[in-house]
MARRO-626168 format. One record per residue (C-alpha): chain; residue in three letters; y, z, x; residue number from 0. Coordinates in Angstrom, 2 decimals, m for minus. Layout:
N
chain = A resn = ALA py = Y pz = Z px = X resi = NUM
...
// end
This chain:
254
chain = A resn = MET py = 21.32 pz = 3.04 px = 41.30 resi = 0
chain = A resn = ASP py = 20.65 pz = 0.20 px = 43.72 resi = 1
chain = A resn = LYS py = 17.97 pz = 2.39 px = 45.39 resi = 2
chain = A resn = LEU py = 15.92 pz = 2.45 px = 42.20 resi = 3
chain = A resn = ARG py = 12.73 pz = 0.49 px = 42.93 resi = 4
chain = A resn = PRO py = 9.88 pz = m0.67 px = 40.65 resi = 5
chain = A resn = ASP py = 7.36 pz = 1.58 px = 42.41 resi = 6
chain = A resn = LEU py = 9.53 pz = 4.64 px = 41.77 resi = 7
chain = A resn = ILE py = 9.80 pz = 3.81 px = 38.06 resi = 8
chain = A resn = GLN py = 6.04 pz = 3.15 px = 37.86 resi = 9
chain = A resn = SER py = 5.39 pz = 6.51 px = 39.52 resi = 10
chain = A resn = PHE py = 7.74 pz = 8.20 px = 37.04 resi = 11
chain = A resn = ILE py = 5.81 pz = 6.63 px = 34.15 resi = 12
chain = A resn = SER py = 2.45 pz = 7.74 px = 35.55 resi = 13
chain = A resn = THR py = 3.71 pz = 11.30 px = 35.98 resi = 14
chain = A resn = LYS py = 5.11 pz = 11.49 px = 32.46 resi = 15
chain = A resn = LEU py = 1.87 pz = 10.17 px = 30.96 resi = 16
chain = A resn = GLU py = 0.13 pz = 13.32 px = 32.18 resi = 17
chain = A resn = THR py = 2.09 pz = 15.46 px = 29.71 resi = 18
chain = A resn = HIS py = 3.57 pz = 13.00 px = 27.18 resi = 19
chain = A resn = SER py = 2.19 pz = 10.45 px = 24.73 resi = 20
chain = A resn = ASN py = 2.21 pz = 6.72 px = 25.44 resi = 21
chain = A resn = ARG py = 4.74 pz = 6.24 px = 22.65 resi = 22
chain = A resn = ASN py = 7.22 pz = 8.73 px = 24.12 resi = 23
chain = A resn = VAL py = 6.90 pz = 7.39 px = 27.66 resi = 24
chain = A resn = ARG py = 7.34 pz = 3.83 px = 26.46 resi = 25
chain = A resn = TYR py = 10.49 pz = 5.00 px = 24.69 resi = 26
chain = A resn = TYR py = 11.79 pz = 6.42 px = 28.01 resi = 27
chain = A resn = TYR py = 11.05 pz = 3.07 px = 29.63 resi = 28
chain = A resn = LYS py = 12.98 pz = 1.21 px = 26.94 resi = 29
chain = A resn = ILE py = 16.04 pz = 3.43 px = 27.40 resi = 30
chain = A resn = LEU py = 15.99 pz = 2.92 px = 31.18 resi = 31
chain = A resn = ASN py = 15.44 pz = m0.83 px = 30.81 resi = 32
chain = A resn = CYS py = 18.37 pz = m1.09 px = 28.40 resi = 33
chain = A resn = ALA py = 20.63 pz = 0.90 px = 30.74 resi = 34
chain = A resn = LEU py = 19.74 pz = m1.26 px = 33.73 resi = 35
chain = A resn = ASN py = 20.32 pz = m4.46 px = 31.77 resi = 36
chain = A resn = THR py = 23.78 pz = m3.15 px = 30.92 resi = 37
chain = A resn = ALA py = 24.35 pz = m2.39 px = 34.61 resi = 38
chain = A resn = ILE py = 23.57 pz = m6.05 px = 35.41 resi = 39
chain = A resn = LYS py = 26.12 pz = m7.21 px = 32.82 resi = 40
chain = A resn = TRP py = 28.70 pz = m4.94 px = 34.40 resi = 41
chain = A resn = GLN py = 27.73 pz = m6.33 px = 37.83 resi = 42
chain = A resn = ILE py = 26.79 pz = m2.89 px = 39.15 resi = 43
chain = A resn = ILE py = 23.34 pz = m4.17 px = 40.15 resi = 44
chain = A resn = SER py = 21.92 pz = m7.67 px = 40.50 resi = 45
chain = A resn = PHE py = 18.27 pz = m6.98 px = 39.57 resi = 46
chain = A resn = ASN py = 16.56 pz = m4.86 px = 36.94 resi = 47
chain = A resn = PRO py = 13.52 pz = m3.19 px = 38.58 resi = 48
chain = A resn = CYS py = 12.00 pz = m2.50 px = 35.15 resi = 49
chain = A resn = VAL py = 11.05 pz = m6.18 px = 35.01 resi = 50
chain = A resn = ALA py = 8.39 pz = m5.51 px = 37.65 resi = 51
chain = A resn = VAL py = 7.07 pz = m2.37 px = 35.92 resi = 52
chain = A resn = THR py = 4.15 pz = m2.17 px = 33.49 resi = 53
chain = A resn = PRO py = 5.07 pz = 0.13 px = 30.58 resi = 54
chain = A resn = PRO py = 2.32 pz = 2.03 px = 28.75 resi = 55
chain = A resn = LYS py = 0.79 pz = 0.37 px = 25.72 resi = 56
chain = A resn = VAL py = 1.04 pz = 2.09 px = 22.37 resi = 57
chain = A resn = PRO py = m2.24 pz = 1.83 px = 20.45 resi = 58
chain = A resn = LYS py = m1.82 pz = 0.52 px = 16.93 resi = 59
chain = A resn = LYS py = m2.72 pz = 3.04 px = 14.29 resi = 60
chain = A resn = SER py = m5.04 pz = 1.73 px = 11.61 resi = 61
chain = A resn = ILE py = m3.66 pz = 1.96 px = 8.09 resi = 62
chain = A resn = GLU py = m5.60 pz = 4.21 px = 5.74 resi = 63
chain = A resn = ILE py = m5.43 pz = 3.42 px = 2.02 resi = 64
chain = A resn = LEU py = m6.53 pz = 5.61 px = m0.87 resi = 65
chain = A resn = ASP py = m9.03 pz = 4.10 px = m3.26 resi = 66
chain = A resn = ALA py = m8.38 pz = 3.92 px = m7.02 resi = 67
chain = A resn = VAL py = m10.19 pz = 7.20 px = m7.75 resi = 68
chain = A resn = GLU py = m8.21 pz = 9.07 px = m5.08 resi = 69
chain = A resn = VAL py = m4.94 pz = 7.60 px = m6.35 resi = 70
chain = A resn = ASN py = m5.65 pz = 8.90 px = m9.86 resi = 71
chain = A resn = VAL py = m6.56 pz = 12.35 px = m8.51 resi = 72
chain = A resn = LEU py = m3.37 pz = 12.43 px = m6.44 resi = 73
chain = A resn = LEU py = m1.11 pz = 11.37 px = m9.31 resi = 74
chain = A resn = ASP py = m2.67 pz = 13.88 px = m11.72 resi = 75
chain = A resn = ALA py = m2.16 pz = 16.73 px = m9.26 resi = 76
chain = A resn = ALA py = 1.34 pz = 15.57 px = m8.26 resi = 77
chain = A resn = LYS py = 2.56 pz = 15.82 px = m11.86 resi = 78
chain = A resn = GLU py = 2.76 pz = 19.57 px = m11.36 resi = 79
chain = A resn = THR py = 5.03 pz = 19.18 px = m8.30 resi = 80
chain = A resn = VAL py = 8.58 pz = 17.99 px = m7.58 resi = 81
chain = A resn = ILE py = 7.30 pz = 15.10 px = m5.47 resi = 82
chain = A resn = TYR py = 5.52 pz = 13.35 px = m8.34 resi = 83
chain = A resn = MET py = 8.20 pz = 10.70 px = m8.75 resi = 84
chain = A resn = PRO py = 8.43 pz = 9.86 px = m5.01 resi = 85
chain = A resn = ILE py = 4.63 pz = 9.49 px = m4.90 resi = 86
chain = A resn = LEU py = 4.57 pz = 7.35 px = m8.06 resi = 87
chain = A resn = LEU py = 7.29 pz = 5.00 px = m6.75 resi = 88
chain = A resn = ALA py = 5.58 pz = 4.65 px = m3.38 resi = 89
chain = A resn = ILE py = 2.22 pz = 3.78 px = m4.98 resi = 90
chain = A resn = THR py = 3.35 pz = 1.49 px = m7.81 resi = 91
chain = A resn = CYS py = 6.43 pz = m0.15 px = m6.26 resi = 92
chain = A resn = GLY py = 5.54 pz = m0.17 px = m2.55 resi = 93
chain = A resn = MET py = 8.77 pz = 1.63 px = m1.63 resi = 94
chain = A resn = ARG py = 9.46 pz = 3.44 px = 1.62 resi = 95
chain = A resn = ARG py = 10.43 pz = 7.11 px = 1.77 resi = 96
chain = A resn = GLY py = 14.10 pz = 6.43 px = 2.58 resi = 97
chain = A resn = GLU py = 14.35 pz = 3.85 px = m0.20 resi = 98
chain = A resn = ILE py = 12.87 pz = 6.28 px = m2.72 resi = 99
chain = A resn = LEU py = 15.11 pz = 9.18 px = m1.75 resi = 100
chain = A resn = GLY py = 18.19 pz = 6.92 px = m1.72 resi = 101
chain = A resn = LEU py = 17.41 pz = 5.45 px = m5.14 resi = 102
chain = A resn = LYS py = 20.05 pz = 6.12 px = m7.81 resi = 103
chain = A resn = TRP py = 19.89 pz = 5.67 px = m11.56 resi = 104
chain = A resn = ASN py = 22.41 pz = 2.83 px = m11.55 resi = 105
chain = A resn = HIS py = 19.98 pz = 0.88 px = m9.32 resi = 106
chain = A resn = ILE py = 17.42 pz = 0.67 px = m12.16 resi = 107
chain = A resn = ASP py = 17.57 pz = m2.04 px = m14.82 resi = 108
chain = A resn = PHE py = 15.50 pz = m0.50 px = m17.61 resi = 109
chain = A resn = GLU py = 15.93 pz = m3.50 px = m19.91 resi = 110
chain = A resn = ASN py = 14.32 pz = m5.93 px = m17.47 resi = 111
chain = A resn = ASN py = 12.02 pz = m3.48 px = m15.63 resi = 112
chain = A resn = ILE py = 13.71 pz = m4.17 px = m12.30 resi = 113
chain = A resn = LEU py = 14.61 pz = m1.76 px = m9.53 resi = 114
chain = A resn = HIS py = 17.20 pz = m2.65 px = m6.88 resi = 115
chain = A resn = ILE py = 16.92 pz = m1.31 px = m3.31 resi = 116
chain = A resn = ARG py = 20.46 pz = m0.66 px = m2.09 resi = 117
chain = A resn = ASP py = 20.42 pz = 2.60 px = m0.11 resi = 118
chain = A resn = ASN py = 18.22 pz = 4.54 px = 2.30 resi = 119
chain = A resn = LEU py = 18.38 pz = 8.32 px = 2.64 resi = 120
chain = A resn = VAL py = 17.43 pz = 9.08 px = 6.24 resi = 121
chain = A resn = ARG py = 17.44 pz = 11.83 px = 8.82 resi = 122
chain = A resn = THR py = 19.18 pz = 10.86 px = 12.05 resi = 123
chain = A resn = TYR py = 18.12 pz = 11.90 px = 15.55 resi = 124
chain = A resn = THR py = 20.73 pz = 14.68 px = 15.39 resi = 125
chain = A resn = GLY py = 19.10 pz = 16.11 px = 12.27 resi = 126
chain = A resn = GLU py = 21.84 pz = 14.94 px = 9.91 resi = 127
chain = A resn = VAL py = 20.76 pz = 13.54 px = 6.53 resi = 128
chain = A resn = LEU py = 22.84 pz = 10.63 px = 5.29 resi = 129
chain = A resn = THR py = 22.73 pz = 7.48 px = 3.17 resi = 130
chain = A resn = GLN py = 22.59 pz = 4.10 px = 4.91 resi = 131
chain = A resn = ASN py = 22.51 pz = 0.51 px = 3.73 resi = 132
chain = A resn = PRO py = 19.31 pz = m1.45 px = 4.48 resi = 133
chain = A resn = LYS py = 19.45 pz = m2.87 px = 8.02 resi = 134
chain = A resn = THR py = 18.34 pz = m6.36 px = 6.99 resi = 135
chain = A resn = ASP py = 18.74 pz = m8.70 px = 4.02 resi = 136
chain = A resn = THR py = 15.03 pz = m8.38 px = 3.32 resi = 137
chain = A resn = GLY py = 15.45 pz = m4.61 px = 3.09 resi = 138
chain = A resn = LYS py = 18.00 pz = m5.10 px = 0.28 resi = 139
chain = A resn = ARG py = 15.72 pz = m6.41 px = m2.44 resi = 140
chain = A resn = SER py = 14.72 pz = m6.16 px = m6.10 resi = 141
chain = A resn = ILE py = 11.33 pz = m4.98 px = m7.32 resi = 142
chain = A resn = THR py = 9.58 pz = m5.58 px = m10.63 resi = 143
chain = A resn = VAL py = 8.49 pz = m2.17 px = m11.89 resi = 144
chain = A resn = PRO py = 5.23 pz = m1.69 px = m13.84 resi = 145
chain = A resn = ALA py = 5.68 pz = m0.69 px = m17.49 resi = 146
chain = A resn = GLU py = 3.99 pz = 2.71 px = m16.99 resi = 147
chain = A resn = THR py = 6.33 pz = 3.53 px = m14.12 resi = 148
chain = A resn = ILE py = 9.35 pz = 2.56 px = m16.22 resi = 149
chain = A resn = LYS py = 8.05 pz = 4.88 px = m18.94 resi = 150
chain = A resn = ALA py = 7.70 pz = 7.72 px = m16.40 resi = 151
chain = A resn = LEU py = 11.23 pz = 7.04 px = m15.11 resi = 152
chain = A resn = ARG py = 12.65 pz = 7.24 px = m18.64 resi = 153
chain = A resn = GLN py = 10.94 pz = 10.59 px = m19.21 resi = 154
chain = A resn = HIS py = 12.13 pz = 11.83 px = m15.82 resi = 155
chain = A resn = ARG py = 15.71 pz = 10.79 px = m16.63 resi = 156
chain = A resn = LYS py = 15.57 pz = 12.55 px = m19.99 resi = 157
chain = A resn = TYR py = 14.38 pz = 15.77 px = m18.34 resi = 158
chain = A resn = GLN py = 17.04 pz = 15.49 px = m15.61 resi = 159
chain = A resn = LEU py = 19.85 pz = 15.15 px = m18.17 resi = 160
chain = A resn = LYS py = 18.53 pz = 18.16 px = m20.07 resi = 161
chain = A resn = VAL py = 18.59 pz = 20.32 px = m16.93 resi = 162
chain = A resn = LYS py = 22.02 pz = 18.96 px = m16.02 resi = 163
chain = A resn = SER py = 23.44 pz = 20.04 px = m19.40 resi = 164
chain = A resn = MET py = 21.96 pz = 23.52 px = m18.91 resi = 165
chain = A resn = LEU py = 23.38 pz = 23.99 px = m15.40 resi = 166
chain = A resn = HIS py = 26.83 pz = 22.55 px = m16.22 resi = 167
chain = A resn = HIS py = 29.12 pz = 22.78 px = m13.18 resi = 168
chain = A resn = GLN py = 26.33 pz = 24.14 px = m10.97 resi = 169
chain = A resn = TYR py = 24.61 pz = 20.77 px = m11.09 resi = 170
chain = A resn = GLN py = 25.36 pz = 18.67 px = m8.00 resi = 171
chain = A resn = ASP py = 25.39 pz = 15.19 px = m9.48 resi = 172
chain = A resn = GLY py = 24.61 pz = 12.65 px = m6.78 resi = 173
chain = A resn = ASN py = 22.97 pz = 10.36 px = m9.36 resi = 174
chain = A resn = TYR py = 19.71 pz = 10.51 px = m7.38 resi = 175
chain = A resn = VAL py = 16.46 pz = 9.69 px = m9.15 resi = 176
chain = A resn = CYS py = 14.41 pz = 11.94 px = m6.85 resi = 177
chain = A resn = CYS py = 16.09 pz = 15.28 px = m6.28 resi = 178
chain = A resn = TRP py = 15.90 pz = 19.01 px = m6.86 resi = 179
chain = A resn = GLU py = 16.54 pz = 20.33 px = m10.36 resi = 180
chain = A resn = ASP py = 20.14 pz = 21.16 px = m9.43 resi = 181
chain = A resn = GLY py = 20.79 pz = 17.56 px = m8.36 resi = 182
chain = A resn = ARG py = 20.60 pz = 18.05 px = m4.58 resi = 183
chain = A resn = HIS py = 18.77 pz = 15.27 px = m2.79 resi = 184
chain = A resn = PHE py = 15.45 pz = 16.02 px = m1.13 resi = 185
chain = A resn = HIS py = 15.33 pz = 16.37 px = 2.63 resi = 186
chain = A resn = PRO py = 13.15 pz = 13.54 px = 4.01 resi = 187
chain = A resn = ASP py = 11.07 pz = 16.03 px = 6.01 resi = 188
chain = A resn = TYR py = 10.34 pz = 18.12 px = 2.92 resi = 189
chain = A resn = VAL py = 8.73 pz = 15.18 px = 1.12 resi = 190
chain = A resn = ILE py = 6.49 pz = 14.54 px = 4.13 resi = 191
chain = A resn = SER py = 5.38 pz = 18.17 px = 4.51 resi = 192
chain = A resn = ALA py = 4.85 pz = 18.70 px = 0.75 resi = 193
chain = A resn = PHE py = 2.80 pz = 15.50 px = 0.57 resi = 194
chain = A resn = LYS py = 0.63 pz = 16.55 px = 3.51 resi = 195
chain = A resn = LYS py = m0.08 pz = 19.93 px = 1.93 resi = 196
chain = A resn = LEU py = m1.04 pz = 18.28 px = m1.36 resi = 197
chain = A resn = ILE py = m3.33 pz = 15.72 px = 0.28 resi = 198
chain = A resn = ARG py = m5.17 pz = 18.42 px = 2.24 resi = 199
chain = A resn = LYS py = m5.41 pz = 20.72 px = m0.76 resi = 200
chain = A resn = LEU py = m7.06 pz = 17.93 px = m2.76 resi = 201
chain = A resn = GLU py = m9.27 pz = 17.00 px = 0.22 resi = 202
chain = A resn = LEU py = m8.32 pz = 13.34 px = m0.03 resi = 203
chain = A resn = THR py = m8.20 pz = 10.76 px = 2.78 resi = 204
chain = A resn = ASP py = m5.73 pz = 12.11 px = 5.34 resi = 205
chain = A resn = ILE py = m2.97 pz = 9.50 px = 5.10 resi = 206
chain = A resn = ARG py = 0.75 pz = 9.49 px = 5.73 resi = 207
chain = A resn = PHE py = 3.28 pz = 9.28 px = 2.89 resi = 208
chain = A resn = HIS py = 4.30 pz = 5.89 px = 4.27 resi = 209
chain = A resn = ASP py = 0.73 pz = 4.62 px = 3.77 resi = 210
chain = A resn = LEU py = 1.07 pz = 5.02 px = 0.00 resi = 211
chain = A resn = ARG py = 3.17 pz = 1.86 px = m0.21 resi = 212
chain = A resn = HIS py = 0.27 pz = m0.21 px = 1.09 resi = 213
chain = A resn = TYR py = m1.82 pz = 0.60 px = m1.99 resi = 214
chain = A resn = VAL py = 0.13 pz = m1.79 px = m4.21 resi = 215
chain = A resn = GLU py = 0.01 pz = m4.45 px = m1.47 resi = 216
chain = A resn = SER py = m3.78 pz = m4.20 px = m1.23 resi = 217
chain = A resn = PHE py = m4.08 pz = m4.20 px = m5.02 resi = 218
chain = A resn = VAL py = m2.00 pz = m7.39 px = m5.31 resi = 219
chain = A resn = MET py = m3.92 pz = m9.02 px = m2.46 resi = 220
chain = A resn = TRP py = m7.30 pz = m8.32 px = m4.06 resi = 221
chain = A resn = SER py = m6.04 pz = m9.38 px = m7.49 resi = 222
chain = A resn = GLU py = m4.89 pz = m12.72 px = m6.07 resi = 223
chain = A resn = LEU py = m8.18 pz = m13.15 px = m4.23 resi = 224
chain = A resn = ILE py = m10.18 pz = m12.49 px = m7.40 resi = 225
chain = A resn = LEU py = m8.02 pz = m15.00 px = m9.30 resi = 226
chain = A resn = VAL py = m8.65 pz = m17.66 px = m6.64 resi = 227
chain = A resn = LEU py = m12.41 pz = m17.03 px = m6.73 resi = 228
chain = A resn = ILE py = m12.46 pz = m17.25 px = m10.53 resi = 229
chain = A resn = LEU py = m10.51 pz = m20.52 px = m10.48 resi = 230
chain = A resn = GLN py = m12.79 pz = m21.95 px = m7.80 resi = 231
chain = A resn = ALA py = m15.86 pz = m21.08 px = m9.84 resi = 232
chain = A resn = PHE py = m14.24 pz = m22.51 px = m12.95 resi = 233
chain = A resn = ILE py = m13.43 pz = m25.78 px = m11.19 resi = 234
chain = A resn = LYS py = m17.05 pz = m26.16 px = m10.05 resi = 235
chain = A resn = ILE py = m18.53 pz = m25.81 px = m13.51 resi = 236
chain = A resn = THR py = m16.07 pz = m28.03 px = m15.40 resi = 237
chain = A resn = PRO py = m16.50 pz = m31.83 px = m15.72 resi = 238
chain = A resn = HIS py = m12.88 pz = m32.56 px = m14.74 resi = 239
chain = A resn = ASN py = m12.37 pz = m34.46 px = m11.52 resi = 240
chain = A resn = ASN py = m8.73 pz = m33.51 px = m11.20 resi = 241
chain = A resn = LYS py = m8.48 pz = m29.93 px = m9.96 resi = 242
chain = A resn = PHE py = m4.87 pz = m29.60 px = m11.05 resi = 243
chain = A resn = THR py = m5.80 pz = m30.67 px = m14.58 resi = 244
chain = A resn = THR py = m8.57 pz = m28.08 px = m14.53 resi = 245
chain = A resn = TYR py = m6.11 pz = m25.42 px = m13.39 resi = 246
chain = A resn = GLN py = m3.68 pz = m26.34 px = m16.17 resi = 247
chain = A resn = ALA py = m6.46 pz = m26.27 px = m18.73 resi = 248
chain = A resn = SER py = m7.52 pz = m22.80 px = m17.57 resi = 249
chain = A resn = LEU py = m3.99 pz = m21.50 px = m18.07 resi = 250
chain = A resn = THR py = m3.38 pz = m23.08 px = m21.47 resi = 251
chain = A resn = SER py = m6.80 pz = m22.53 px = m23.05 resi = 252
chain = A resn = PRO py = m6.92 pz = m19.77 px = m25.72 resi = 253
// end
């Protein structure tokens, strides 16, 4: 290990880049760097040669967002598929795939239109599918759900209970919101592949399932921007000198 030099690691990286992506090679570099840092802690080596190596840069992928027309087309078509609810939750609540697939009925407060993120259903590197808690406090959060989405969730729940009563003991009740008709949870990879097929069939902008969650973010951003512009215009045309008074008047006026 002490014979491992920066030039050898740099040569290894250059060779791998001929057949592998920048992302994969950078991942190899991170593993090696972590291992050598551990070796320093254990006093096996005194210097980490990765410090003197330049790892490949991973280009940032631009985020594609569907426009309002495409979103409506997608939702209309998705109603005929089993991934309608995952798509609806991603678009209207900004949820990630793992959060959607890990969502259970007891996490939804129908009275107050609030949804609580408590679990993630993920596929590990070994291929195993399991439920995990959010890694950070920000990941464990509550979301205000639009009225139309709450209505769709109620209808979905009603249909699920009807199927459950028909299947009796054959129903595998994991209490999942998004699942197969017999109660089994979706495999994360299935949602991705089914979504891709639907997007291409409809000839919509070729986005990832993960990109759906950015639609609600962009919608909120533009809504806030429009509100600010309206308030600014309102302030300019009113005789009030105090902007805060003007703002209050705009909120309380009939």
